[in-house]
C-alpha positions, 0 to 999 in steps of 0.5 A: 500500500502507498503512503499518502501525500497531499497531491490534488492532481495525482493519478490514483491507480492505473487507467485500467484499474483506477483505485489506490489505497493509502494508509495515513498515520497522524502525527507520523510524518504529518500532523494533519491532512490539509484541505484538498479535493479530487475527482475520485470518490473516497472512503476513509476507514478510521482504524485507530484513535480519533480525528476531526474530518472536514467534508465540505463546510462541515466537520465530523469527529470519527473514532476507530471503527467508523467510516466516512465517504467523500464524493467527487470534487468535495473538499476534505481535510483531517485534523488531530484532536487534542494532540491525540494520534489518528490512523485511517486508511483511504480507498480512492477510486474513479467512480467509473470503475463501478459503471457497466458497459451500458446504461442499466437499472443499476446505473439509473437507480443507484449510481447516477443519483450519487454521481450527479449529486441528486442524492446526499449520502451520509458523510459519516457511518458511525456504525450505529446501524446494521447497514453501516456495519455491513458497509464497513465489513465490505470495505475491510474486505476491499482492503484485504483483497488489495493487500493480498492481490490474489487472482481475481481481486479486481473483480471482487473489489468492484463487486464489493464497492458496488455493494457499498455504493448500493447501501449508500444510495439506499440511505441517501437523502435529497439535498437540502436547498438554500436560498442563501447566495453564500451557502455551503457550496458557495463557501467551498467554491470560494475556498477552492478558488483560493487554494487553486491560486496558491497551488498554481502560483506558490513559487511567486510572491503571494499577497493577501490582497491578491488572494482575497481579490481572487476569492472575491472578498475583502482582505479582512473577510478573506483571512477570517473565512480562510482560517475558519475553513482551513484552520490555518491562516493563509500564510501558514497554509502557503508556508506549509504547501511550499515546504511540502514541494520543497521536500520533494525537490530536495530528494533530487541530489542535484538541487541545493537548499538555496535553489530550492528555497527560491524555486518554492517562493522563499526569497530569504534562505534563512526564513526558508530554513526556519519554516522548513524546520518547523514543519519537518522537524529538521533543517533542509540540509539534514532532510536532504542528507537523511533522504540520501541515506535512505537511497 
C-alpha cells in the first residue's frame, strides 16, 4: 500500500484499474491532512484513535471503527484532536470503475443519483446501524483483497464497492436547498478558488490582497473565512504547501537548499530554513542528507 501525500492532481491507480489505497498515520510524518479535493470518490476507514474530518463546510469527529465517504470534487481535510494520534486508511477510486458497459437499472437507480449529486449520502457511518456495519465489513474486505492481490481481486473489489455504493444510495437523502447566495457550496467554491491560486502560483510572491481579490472578498473577510475553513491562516497554509514541494525537490541530489528555497517562493534562505524546520522537524540540509541515506 502507498503512503499518502497531499497531491490534488495525482493519478490514483492505473487507467485500467483506477483505485489506490493509502494508509495515513497522524502525527507520523504529518500532523494533519490539509484541505484538498479530487475527482475520485473516497472512503476513509478510521482504524485507530480519533480525528476531526472536514467534508465540505462541515466537520465530523470519527473514532476507530467508523467510516466516512467523500464524493467527487468535495473538499476534505483531517485534523488531530487534542494532540491525540489518528490512523485511517483511504480507498480512492474513479467512480467509473463501478459503471457497466451500458446504461442499466443499476446505473439509473443507484449510481447516477450519487454521481450527479441528486442524492446526499451520509458523510459519516458511525456504525450505529446494521447497514453501516455491513458497509464497513465490505470495505475491510476491499482492503484485504488489495493487500493480498490474489487472482481475481479486481473483480471482487468492484463487486464489493458496488455493494457499498448500493447501501449508500439506499440511505441517501435529497439535498437540502438554500436560498442563501453564500451557502455551503458557495463557501467551498470560494475556498477552492483560493487554494487553486496558491497551488498554481506558490513559487511567486503571494499577497493577501491578491488572494482575497481572487476569492472575491475583502482582505479582512478573506483571512477570517480562510482560517475558519482551513484552520490555518493563509500564510501558514502557503508556508506549509511550499515546504511540502520543497521536500520533494530536495530528494533530487542535484538541487541545493538555496535553489530550492527560491524555486518554492522563499526569497530569504534563512526564513526558508526556519519554516522548513518547523514543519519537518529538521533543517533542509539534514532532510536532504537523511533522504540520501535512505537511497
